[in-house]
N, C-alpha and C positions, 0 to 999 in steps of 0.2 A: 656396496661392491661398484653399482654403474657408476654412482657420483666418484669413485677414486679410477675408474676407467675414461668416465667421461673428462675426468682432471686433466690427468694426462694426456688424453692425444690435446685437448685446451694447448696444454705446456708446448705441447709437439710440435703443433700447430704454430703457432707463437714461435719459437725457437724454428720454425722454419719458415718465415715472414722473416723475422729479423733476419737473417742470411740471407734473402732473397734482396731484403734492401741494404744492407751491406756489401754485396756483389754490385747491388747495380748501382749504389754510389760511387762505388770506386771503378766498378766501369764508366760511369759518367764521367768521375775525376781523369782518367786515362784518354778519355775521349775528348776529355776537351785539352788534357794537354797533348794530344796529338794531331786538335788546330791549330795548334802557336806554333809555330815555326822553331827549331832548336836554335841552340846561339849558333851564330857566323858561323861553321868551319872556318880554323886557318886556313886561306888559298894560297900556295905558292908562286911564287916571288918572281920564277923563272919555270918555262916551261916550253914544250913544243909539241904542235900539232904535229902529225905525219901524214901519207899514206892521202892528199886530200888533191882534188881537183880546186887548182888553186884558182878565181876570178879577180887580177890586183885590181882591176880598173885605169892603170896605164901602163903595166906592163903581157897586159893581153892575160893570155889561160898559161898553165903553170899544170901539166897532167905531175900525178906524183907527186907530187910537190908538199914543201916542210916551211912551216913557220916557226921562229925561233922570237918569245916574246921572254921581257927581261925586266922586271921593278915597272909595269905599266906600259911598256913599249915596243916597240918590233924592231928588233935588232938584229934580224938576220931573215930572207925567206929566198926558199928555189927548188931544184931539186933536190938538194943534197943542205942542212946545219947541218954547222956546231957546235955545242950546248954546252956544257959539265951534266957529267955524268950523276951526280945530284937532282939535274932538271927533269920535273915532272914528264914522261913522254902520251902526248894523249891519240890515238889512232885513230884517223879520219873513217877510215874501212873503206876508203875510195868514195866520199862524202867531197861537196862544194862546199866553199868557204871563202866567202866574201865580208871584202867589208863595213863596218854596218853602216846602216841604212841610214840618210839624212832629209828629216824633214823640213827644207826653206820655208813653211806659210803652214801651222799651226793656231787653234787657239785650245787647244787643249790641255786641261787644269785649270782655266780662269773664267769658271762658273757661269756668273752671269753678266760676269764685271767688263765682258771685253770692248765696249762703247763705253766714253762717258759726252751721251751726246746732250752734253748741256750747250755744250759751244761749238761750232765749226773748227776752232783752233784748240787744241790742249795737249803742246807737245810735249808738258812737264810730269804731263803721267805719266808712270814706270807701269807699270807690267807685273811687276817682279814680288810689287806690292799688293796685285789682285794672286798670286801662283797661289797656288792652291794644293800642293806637291805631292797629297796621300790621293790624287784624286786615280779615280781605278782606268784608264782612256790612258793614264804616263802604261799601267802596265799592260795593254793591249796595245800598247806602240811598241812595248819592247821585247813582249811575245810574237811581234810579227817581224820583228831583227830590225826595227829605230832605235839609233845610238844616240841619233843628237835632236834637236828640233828648234825652232826659230817658234817664238809665243810674241805674235803681235796683236800689235791693237784693233780692233775692227775699223768696219770703211762708212762706219757712218760720220765721220768726223774729217773734216776738207785735211786735217794735216794732227794726226791724230798721238798716241804718248806713242813711249819708246820701248819696246822688245826686250823679252828676256829670254836668254838662250838657253838651255838645261840639256844636261844630261841626262838618260833614262834611266835612272840609278834607283830602283822603285826601291822602297823596304829602307834607301837613306833617310838626312835628315836637309830641311830642306834648303841649305845652304850648299849640304855636301852633293849635291844636283843639280848648282851652276854650274855653268860653260865657263872655265876657272882666264877671265884675261878676254874673254871673249870679245870682239869690239861692238860698238855699240850702234845700235839701229832703229830709224825712226819708221813710222807707218803713215808715209800719206795717200789720197784718195781721191778719186776725182769720177765722176759718170753720175748716174742714178743713184749712188746709196745716198753720199750727202746731202742733192737733188731731193732728193725723198722726206730724207728726216728732217731737213729745216724746210724746206717745201710747205711741210703737213703743219710746219709750224708756223705759218705767213713768214719767215724771215730768212732775209738772205747769209746761203746758194739756196737758189729755189730752182736754177737753173743753171745750165753749166758756165755762158758769159759769168753769172754769181759765182762757181764753184773759184776760178780762174782768179777773178780779181780780189776774190777775200784772200787767198793766197799771194799772190801779189803785194795784194795790203799789211801779211802780217811779213812778211819776206824783206819787204822795205823796215815795217818797223825796227828789226833785228838787226837791218844796215846801219840802221841809224842807231839803234843801243850800240852798235861798237864803235862808233864814230864817237861818240862820246864819252865813252870808257879809253879809246884810242888818245879823244884830247884831254881828256883829267890823267893819266898817266905820264904826260909826257907833259906833261903842266907840273906834276908831284917832281920828275928825273929830273924839270929846270929847278928846283928851290920854291915851285908858288907854292907859299905859305894860305895863299887866297884861295886854293884850285876848291873847289865843291863837287864832293865823291856825288855820282849819282846813283840814283836808286838800283838795288838790284832785283830783279824779276826774274824770274823762274821762269817764266811763258817763254820770254823773251831771251834770255839767258842759252835756253833750250835751239831758239831756234839760231840766234849768231856761232851755236857748232853747229849746225847744218853747211853753215855760210863758208866757215873756218873749215868744213872739213872732218868733222870730229863724228859726226854721225852717217851709216848706210844709209842713205834714203831709200827705201822700199816703197813703190808706188804699186797698190791695186787702181788699177785701169784696163781700159776691156778694148777702145776702140782705135782705130789707127790715127786718126785725126788726134785723138789724144796724149798717142804719145810723143807726138810729133807739138804737140805741143807743150807738153814737160816738158822736155830737151830743150826747147825755146827758154822757158824759161831758168833752167837752170844753167844754160848757158847766160843768160842775163843776170843770174846774181852770182856764179863764180863758184856752185859746187854742182858734182857729182852724180848722177842718179844709179844706185847699182845696180835695181833692180826691177821688170817693172810685172807686176803679177796677178796671173791671171791672163794679161793678155793674146786673146781669142786670135785676136789681127795683127800678132805678128807678122805673119805673115805678106801681107801686106805692102808693107815700109820692113822688111830685116832688113835692106842694106844703108838702111836710114839709124835704124836700131844698134846694129851693129859695128857699124862708122863710129858712133858717141860711144862703143865698149861696156855699153846695158845691155843685163843679162836680161830672160824671161823666168820667172818661174808660174809652170802651167800648167793646165788639166792636159790630158789625151783626147778622152773625147764626151767631154760633157758639153753641150748644147743646148740650145733652144729655154731656157731656163728661164727668159728674160730679156729683152728688146736687146741692151747689149749679144750677146752670148747668140743673137741670129744668121753671125756670119760665121758660126767656129766649125773649123772643119779640123778631123783628126792627122792629120795629114800636116798641118800647123808646127808641128815641136823641130821636125826633121825637114820641111823646109825652112824653117828662122835659123836651124841649123847648117844646111847648107850655105846657106848663105851669111856665114858670120858668127851669129848668135852665142852665145851660151847658153844653154838651156838645161833648166831644172825643171825636174816631173817634181811636182810638190801632192798633198792630201786638201788643204781646208776643209779637211772632213775628218771625223773620232773614226770613221767607218774605215772611207779608204786609205788609211793613214795604215793600218794596218797588211792594206795589201800597195803596199806603193811599189813592189815587187814587180805585181802583174800589172800595177800601171804603162812601167816602165816597157814593159815586153811589148804594151802595145804599139811604142814607136816603130816596133819590129815587123807589123804587121801593118800598118800607116805611114810609108813612104822607106820601108828598107835600115831603118836603122840599124848599124853592125852591131854587138855583142857588148862589145867595149863601149862603143857610146851609149846605147840604152843603161847600162851598168853606173854610165857617169852622167847621165841624169839622176839618180838619186844617191849620187857617192859623192863626187870631184866638187861637182857645179854644184851643186847643192851647197856643198862646203864654200863653194867662192861667193855667192849670194850671200852667205853669212860671215865672210873675212875669216873664215878656220880652214881653209883651203891647203894650208902649210902643218896644220896640225889632224886632222883627220880627214874621214875622202876617198882612201887609197890603198895598197899594204905596199906600205913604203918605207923604208931604215928610214926610223928615230920619228915614226909615227907615234901617236897615241894606239895604244892597240886597242883597238874596238871590229871588233870581229864577230864575224854569219855562221855557225854550221849547219848548213840544212841539209835536209834529207833527200833534194833530188836538186831538177834542176829549178834555180832560184828564178830564172825569168820566164814560167810556166806558172802553170792555174796548180799545180797539181802538189805544189814544192807548200815543206811545212821548216818552219823556223825549228831545228831542235838544241840549239845555244847562243847563248849570246855573251860575250864578252864585254866589257867595257875596259878601260883601263889596267884589261888585263885581268879583273875580277868576277869570276861568272855570275854574272846574274838573272839567267834563268836556260835553265835544264829542264825540256820535254821529261826529264825519263828520271825527276828527285815526283816522290807523293806531294797532295796536293795540287797547286797550282805551279809548281816550278822555281819559286822563289830563296832561293839557298839564303837574299839577303833579308827578309821581307818577315816583320814580327805583328801578333795581333794586336791590338790597339796603340796604331801607331796613331 
């Protein structure tokens, strides 16, 4: 009898254990399933955000405003809009809506491939080839309201590689994140960084003199390259059967595109004297500088920079971290702006990138920028630096519906991003479970 009781107890215990294991496996399976984003829900091609405080960047503040979006574009905005009855209505509940933030100087998602520091002249490097589209820093940017960014080559080289411009559509495929038909940009750099990198290698350039000598020599080679091809093409047009085709050179082809005006020239540069030298060299070789990046001494020669139509993409209060930054002041952005310079505030940091709204707000404290001026520094002006101002950077009819809904006043330290739309598609929603990403799937 004791044996029967023992056998029954063992059987019951076995059943209990097996049931527990099965339940555990079922729970684990459910938990695993929950860690994966569900299939992307169908999103409306037409919707209206109503009852919002619109900070438009170009038309001031609109209280109790609405935005009508159709097929990824802004089709109307204002106090009232007329939309089809089938359009989804999103009640902002009196919260703020701004254009998507634009970071005109970022190195996120490039891993350790920011600099090709084996030669001071590497204009044929393509940052798209280093773009790690699953990098979590893109998500951090998205959750901070950044919808577009220019990922630049680093500053080790005098003439670096060509940038890649993205929209922060985290969760999509690589090519779906590229900003369609964005102008090409190239990164130049002068000053301490190339001096240090190549000086440590005991080669030119190890001084500022060497910096500009290397740059001038490279541009002269490009000028001669264009001449050789022009002469060859002219001979071909005349029917010269003996014309010898010059050798294609990818490095010189890229530099030739600088001289032809096919690349926007973005220059890492700190000191006032270097701004003047870079602009003088641009005149000498016939190209335009699009923007000086960092530009901490822009306030010293702001009138000269404005006269040449060059923008700056700068910090607000980073200073003293190296010799070139000793004369930095937090009033620099507004002082430059008051002298006619187009000013963007950029991150150059995966950390600051998440709080560019706060960085722009500092210009209201240091220099008295208005609400519109501060907002433009991280939207419309940044878009201009990248050459995409006709498509993003403000709440305007016909522009991409890149929009951010905030839970508080955006130009403050307290505001958080509630939702982000890019091209009219919802890419971040703080209210969603997990990380708030409707397009993300595990294992991308």
